[in-house]
C-alpha positions as CSV (number, residue, x, y, z in Angstrom):
1,M,-9.7,18.0,0.6
2,S,-11.4,16.2,3.2
3,K,-10.4,12.7,3.6
4,T,-11.7,9.6,5.2
5,I,-10.1,6.2,6.1
6,I,-12.1,2.7,5.3
7,R,-13.4,0.9,8.5
8,E,-14.7,-2.1,7.1
9,I,-15.9,-3.4,3.7
10,G,-19.4,-5.5,3.3
11,T,-18.8,-9.2,2.3
12,L,-20.9,-8.0,-0.9
13,V,-19.1,-4.8,-1.4
14,P,-16.6,-7.6,-4.4
15,S,-20.1,-8.7,-6.3
16,F,-20.2,-4.8,-7.0
17,E,-16.9,-4.9,-9.0
18,E,-19.2,-6.3,-12.2
19,E,-21.4,-3.8,-12.0
20,K,-18.5,-0.8,-11.4
21,V,-20.4,0.6,-8.9
22,L,-19.0,1.6,-4.7
23,I,-21.7,1.9,-2.3
24,L,-20.2,4.6,0.8
25,F,-21.4,5.1,4.2
26,G,-20.0,6.0,7.6
27,P,-19.6,4.9,10.5
28,N,-23.6,4.9,12.1
29,A,-25.0,2.9,8.4
30,P,-27.9,0.6,9.4
31,Q,-26.5,-3.5,10.1
32,E,-29.2,-4.3,7.0
33,L,-26.8,-1.7,4.6
34,R,-22.7,-2.7,6.5
35,E,-23.1,-6.3,3.9
36,V,-22.7,-4.1,0.9
37,S,-21.3,-0.7,1.6
38,V,-18.1,0.3,1.9
39,I,-17.7,1.7,6.1
40,H,-15.5,4.6,6.4
41,E,-15.0,7.4,8.8
42,F,-14.0,10.8,8.2
43,E,-10.7,11.8,9.8
44,G,-10.9,16.4,10.9
45,D,-13.6,18.5,9.0
46,V,-15.3,17.6,5.7
47,S,-15.9,21.2,3.8
48,D,-19.1,21.8,2.7
49,E,-19.0,20.6,-1.1
50,P,-16.1,18.5,-1.0
51,L,-18.2,16.4,-4.9
52,V,-17.6,18.6,-7.4
53,E,-17.3,17.9,-11.0
54,G,-13.4,17.8,-12.2
55,G,-12.9,17.1,-8.8
56,K,-11.0,14.1,-7.7
57,I,-11.7,10.9,-5.6
58,I,-7.8,9.3,-4.5
59,W,-7.8,5.6,-2.9
60,G,-4.8,5.7,-1.8
61,D,-2.8,5.8,-5.1
62,Q,-5.6,5.0,-7.7
63,E,-7.0,8.4,-9.4
64,Y,-10.5,9.3,-9.8
65,F,-11.6,12.5,-11.7
66,I,-15.6,13.3,-11.2
67,T,-17.7,13.3,-14.1
68,A,-21.3,13.9,-12.5
69,V,-22.1,14.4,-9.5
70,G,-26.0,14.0,-7.9
71,S,-28.2,17.2,-6.3
72,A,-27.8,15.5,-2.4
73,A,-25.1,13.5,-2.9
74,N,-22.4,16.0,-1.1
75,K,-25.3,16.5,2.0
76,N,-25.6,12.9,1.8
77,L,-21.7,12.1,2.4
78,K,-21.5,15.3,4.7
79,E,-24.8,13.7,7.2
80,L,-24.4,9.9,6.5
81,G,-21.2,9.5,4.9
82,H,-23.4,7.9,2.2
83,I,-22.7,8.0,-1.4
84,S,-22.6,5.6,-4.6
85,I,-19.9,5.8,-7.2
86,Y,-20.7,4.8,-9.7
87,F,-17.1,4.2,-12.2
88,S,-19.2,4.4,-16.3
89,K,-20.4,7.0,-17.8
90,P,-23.1,9.5,-16.3
91,N,-26.5,8.3,-17.6
92,E,-29.0,11.5,-18.8
93,H,-30.7,11.5,-15.1
94,V,-28.1,11.4,-12.2
95,L,-30.1,10.3,-9.1
96,P,-29.6,12.5,-6.3
97,G,-26.9,9.9,-4.1
98,A,-24.7,9.3,-7.6
99,V,-21.4,10.2,-8.5
100,F,-19.5,9.5,-11.4
101,V,-16.3,9.4,-12.0
102,E,-13.6,7.5,-14.5
103,P,-11.7,5.8,-15.5
104,F,-13.8,2.8,-15.5
105,T,-11.8,0.7,-13.4
106,F,-12.7,0.0,-9.8
107,P,-10.6,0.3,-7.5
108,H,-8.9,-1.9,-5.5
109,I,-10.4,-1.0,-1.8
110,E,-8.6,-2.5,1.9
111,V,-9.5,-1.4,5.1
112,G,-7.4,1.3,7.0
113,K,-7.3,2.8,3.4
114,E,-7.1,6.7,3.2
115,I,-10.3,8.0,0.9
116,R,-9.5,11.8,-0.3
117,F,-11.9,14.1,-1.5
118,E,-10.4,16.7,-4.0
119,K,-11.0,20.0,-5.2
């Protein structure tokens, strides 16, 4: 399991709820991406592959099941803290940094809230 804490929520993040996508970035995110991203910081070690199909992303008490993982998602998450989480069915072509989850409901996000990645 890998655990991270939400440190900042970009001003434009709520506008992505309708599109059902959430962008995570680590604390070193460029300024131009901060307003569209949830900035988070890992606590402790990050496993080599925190994202696997059939695994979970848990936001506080909200549990999401991972249905698809892009080819670069684990590397991007570990190195940059960056992934794009889609609360919808995966397309035929999953983008390298994308993660698809269900249920398809946008999570409640707030600064200080924990996010866990479990296999």
